[in-house]
C-alpha positions as CSV (number, residue, x, y, z in Angstrom):
1,X,-12.9,-27.0,-13.9
2,X,-9.1,-26.6,-14.2
3,X,-6.7,-24.8,-16.4
4,X,-3.2,-25.7,-17.3
5,X,-0.3,-23.2,-16.7
6,X,-0.2,-22.4,-20.4
7,X,-3.9,-21.7,-20.5
8,X,-3.6,-19.4,-17.5
9,X,-0.7,-17.7,-19.0
10,X,-2.5,-17.0,-22.2
11,X,-5.7,-15.8,-20.5
12,X,-3.9,-13.6,-17.9
13,X,-1.0,-12.3,-19.8
14,X,1.3,-13.6,-17.1
15,X,4.1,-15.7,-18.5
16,X,4.5,-19.3,-17.5
17,X,7.9,-18.5,-16.1
18,X,6.4,-15.8,-13.8
19,X,3.7,-18.3,-12.7
20,X,6.4,-20.8,-11.8
21,X,8.2,-18.0,-9.9
22,X,5.0,-17.2,-7.9
23,X,4.8,-20.9,-7.0
24,X,8.4,-21.0,-6.0
25,X,8.0,-18.1,-3.5
26,X,4.7,-19.3,-2.2
27,X,2.7,-16.5,-3.6
28,X,0.4,-18.6,-5.9
29,X,0.2,-22.4,-5.4
30,X,-1.3,-24.4,-8.2
31,X,-4.4,-26.5,-7.4
32,X,-2.5,-29.6,-8.3
33,X,0.4,-30.8,-10.4
34,X,0.3,-33.6,-12.9
35,X,2.8,-36.5,-12.9
36,X,4.8,-34.8,-15.6
37,X,5.1,-31.6,-13.4
38,X,2.6,-29.5,-15.3
39,X,0.7,-27.2,-13.0
40,X,-3.0,-26.8,-13.1
41,X,-5.2,-24.1,-11.6
42,X,-8.8,-23.9,-10.5
43,X,-11.1,-20.9,-9.8
44,X,-9.7,-20.3,-6.3
45,X,-6.2,-19.9,-7.7
46,X,-7.4,-17.7,-10.6
47,X,-9.1,-15.4,-8.1
48,X,-5.9,-15.2,-6.1
49,X,-3.9,-14.4,-9.3
50,X,-6.4,-11.6,-10.1
51,X,-5.8,-10.1,-6.6
52,X,-2.0,-10.4,-7.2
53,X,-2.3,-8.5,-10.5
54,X,-4.6,-5.9,-9.0
55,X,-2.1,-5.2,-6.2
56,X,0.8,-5.2,-8.7
57,X,-1.1,-2.5,-10.7
58,X,-1.3,-0.4,-7.5
59,X,2.5,-0.5,-7.4
60,X,3.1,-3.0,-4.6
61,X,6.1,-5.3,-4.8
62,X,5.9,-9.1,-4.4
63,X,6.8,-9.0,-0.7
64,X,4.2,-6.4,0.1
65,X,1.6,-8.3,-2.0
66,X,2.4,-11.5,0.0
67,X,1.8,-9.6,3.3
68,X,-1.5,-8.2,2.1
69,X,-2.7,-11.6,0.8
70,X,-1.7,-13.3,4.1
71,X,-3.7,-10.8,6.0
72,X,-6.7,-11.2,3.7
73,X,-6.8,-15.0,4.1
74,X,-10.2,-16.0,5.5
75,X,-12.0,-13.0,4.1
76,X,-14.6,-13.6,1.5
77,X,-13.6,-13.1,-2.2
78,X,-16.3,-10.5,-2.6
79,X,-15.1,-8.4,0.4
80,X,-11.5,-8.5,-0.8
81,X,-12.5,-7.5,-4.3
82,X,-14.7,-4.7,-2.9
83,X,-11.6,-3.3,-1.1
84,X,-9.5,-3.6,-4.3
85,X,-12.2,-1.9,-6.3
86,X,-12.0,1.1,-3.9
87,X,-8.2,1.3,-4.3
88,X,-8.5,1.1,-8.1
89,X,-11.2,3.8,-8.2
90,X,-9.0,6.1,-6.1
91,X,-6.0,5.4,-8.5
92,X,-8.3,6.0,-11.5
93,X,-9.3,9.4,-10.1
94,X,-5.6,10.3,-9.6
95,X,-4.7,9.3,-13.1
96,X,-7.7,11.2,-14.5
97,X,-6.5,14.4,-12.9
98,X,-3.0,13.9,-14.4
99,X,-4.5,13.2,-17.8
100,X,-6.5,16.4,-17.6
101,X,-3.4,18.4,-16.7
102,X,-1.4,16.9,-19.6
103,X,-4.2,17.5,-22.1
104,X,-4.6,21.1,-20.9
105,X,-0.9,21.7,-21.2
106,X,-1.0,20.3,-24.8
107,X,-3.9,22.5,-25.8
108,X,-2.3,25.6,-24.3
109,X,1.0,25.0,-26.0
110,X,-0.7,24.3,-29.4
111,X,-2.5,27.7,-29.1
112,X,0.7,29.5,-28.1
113,X,-0.6,30.3,-24.7
114,X,0.9,30.1,-21.2
115,X,-0.3,28.4,-18.1
116,X,-0.3,29.4,-14.4
117,X,2.0,27.4,-12.2
118,X,-1.0,26.0,-10.3
119,X,-2.7,24.7,-13.4
120,X,0.5,23.3,-14.8
121,X,1.0,21.1,-11.7
122,X,-2.6,20.2,-10.9
123,X,-3.0,16.6,-10.0
124,X,0.7,16.0,-9.1
125,X,1.2,14.6,-5.6
126,X,2.7,17.1,-3.2
127,X,3.4,17.2,0.5
128,X,1.0,19.8,2.0
129,X,2.4,19.2,5.5
130,X,6.0,20.1,5.1
131,X,5.7,23.7,6.4
132,X,3.6,22.5,9.4
133,X,6.0,19.7,10.0
134,X,8.9,22.1,10.2
135,X,7.0,24.2,12.6
136,X,6.0,21.2,14.7
137,X,9.3,19.3,14.8
138,X,11.9,21.8,13.6
139,X,14.1,22.2,10.5
140,X,16.7,19.8,11.8
141,X,14.3,16.9,12.0
142,X,12.9,17.6,8.6
143,X,16.3,18.1,7.0
144,X,17.5,14.9,8.5
145,X,14.5,13.0,7.0
146,X,15.2,14.6,3.7
147,X,18.9,13.5,3.9
148,X,17.8,10.0,4.7
149,X,15.6,9.9,1.7
150,X,18.5,11.0,-0.6
151,X,20.5,8.1,0.8
152,X,17.9,5.4,0.2
153,X,18.8,2.2,-1.6
154,X,16.4,0.9,-4.3
155,X,14.9,-1.5,-1.8
156,X,14.4,1.2,0.7
157,X,12.7,3.5,-1.9
158,X,10.4,0.6,-2.7
159,X,9.6,0.1,1.0
160,X,8.9,3.8,1.3
161,X,6.5,3.7,-1.6
162,X,4.7,0.6,-0.6
163,X,5.1,0.1,3.1
164,X,2.3,2.2,4.5
165,X,-0.3,1.0,2.0
166,X,0.6,-2.6,2.6
167,X,0.3,-2.2,6.3
168,X,-3.0,-0.4,6.2
169,X,-4.5,-3.0,3.8
170,X,-3.4,-5.8,6.1
171,X,-4.8,-4.0,9.2
172,X,-8.1,-3.4,7.4
173,X,-8.5,-7.2,6.9
174,X,-7.5,-8.0,10.5
175,X,-9.9,-5.4,11.9
176,X,-12.7,-6.8,9.7
177,X,-12.0,-10.2,11.2
178,X,-12.3,-8.9,14.7
179,X,-8.7,-9.3,15.7
180,X,-7.7,-7.2,18.7
181,X,-5.3,-4.3,18.2
182,X,-2.8,-5.9,20.6
183,X,-2.9,-9.3,18.9
184,X,0.5,-10.6,17.8
185,X,-0.7,-10.7,14.1
186,X,-1.6,-7.1,14.3
187,X,1.6,-6.2,16.0
188,X,3.6,-7.9,13.3
189,X,1.9,-5.6,10.8
190,X,2.5,-2.6,12.9
191,X,6.2,-3.5,13.1
192,X,6.2,-3.1,9.3
193,X,4.7,0.3,9.7
194,X,7.3,1.3,12.3
195,X,10.1,0.2,10.0
196,X,8.4,2.3,7.3
197,X,8.4,5.4,9.6
198,X,12.1,4.7,10.4
199,X,13.0,5.3,6.8
200,X,12.2,9.0,7.5
201,X,12.9,9.3,11.3
202,X,13.3,7.1,14.3
203,X,10.6,7.7,16.9
204,X,10.9,6.6,20.5
205,X,7.9,5.3,22.5
206,X,6.4,8.7,23.2
207,X,7.0,10.0,19.7
208,X,5.4,6.9,18.1
209,X,2.4,7.2,20.5
210,X,2.2,10.9,19.5
211,X,2.1,10.0,15.9
212,X,-0.7,7.5,16.6
213,X,-2.8,10.3,18.2
214,X,-2.0,12.6,15.3
215,X,-3.4,10.2,12.8
216,X,-6.8,10.3,14.6
217,X,-6.9,13.8,16.0
218,X,-5.8,15.7,12.8
219,X,-8.8,15.7,10.4
220,X,-6.5,15.8,7.4
221,X,-4.5,12.7,8.4
222,X,-7.6,10.8,9.5
223,X,-9.3,11.5,6.2
224,X,-6.3,10.8,4.1
225,X,-5.5,7.5,5.8
226,X,-9.0,6.2,6.4
227,X,-10.8,7.6,3.3
228,X,-13.9,7.9,5.5
229,X,-13.2,4.8,7.6
230,X,-12.5,6.5,10.9
231,X,-12.7,3.1,12.7
232,X,-9.8,1.8,10.7
233,X,-7.6,4.9,11.7
234,X,-8.6,4.4,15.3
235,X,-7.6,0.7,15.0
236,X,-4.2,1.8,13.6
237,X,-3.8,4.2,16.5
238,X,-4.6,1.6,19.1
239,X,-2.3,-0.9,17.5
240,X,0.6,1.6,17.3
241,X,0.2,2.5,21.0
242,X,0.2,-1.2,21.9
243,X,3.4,-1.6,19.9
244,X,5.0,1.5,21.4
245,X,4.3,0.3,24.9
246,X,5.5,-3.3,24.4
247,X,8.5,-2.8,22.0
248,X,9.8,0.7,22.2
249,X,11.8,2.5,24.9
């Protein structure tokens, strides 16, 4: 069974123009094209479009989505959707916490009451590691990272928001496929992670290896990154160390 581009646009809410753009950049190829140029899609393409939309809902840009999908090629559709479901559930939990905070604020204001600072900002993402980071690396390093962040371009801000998640998703697929941590495909993904880190600071070989160990040795980092999948965090560590040894001075 196949669907024309107009039918897919109507069913998905994605405009025909956007679908043509996805085709042009290689993100979503149609199953076939009629003599008149009309694009047609089959179930495989619709499943890929669903994955694209799920990743877009998670805040990833098209470049990052392309990297994630490339890493997921070869994985079963069910396995991929299972991972996406876990991401969506985590995002739903985060949004639910924010909704509760907003509703509580509304209720308190309507009753003429006041809220504690902690309750007013419950659910908002904060950096719980800043004080420890200053203690570990010094004020100069942290202030330099802060200054870099203030100078980001729009593209760099997008990379900062999406880079780590895209790299981790790609690594999860490669690990599931049994690809060694020092494989060129893995190292290409880790290069993206290193470039993401360099938005904040520029680690040398020893520093990047130290960061790799920190991801595993610190319970907070390991849980936050792996969400219970310690083997994935260890895979990231091993891949980072291989990258440091082969590409950094």
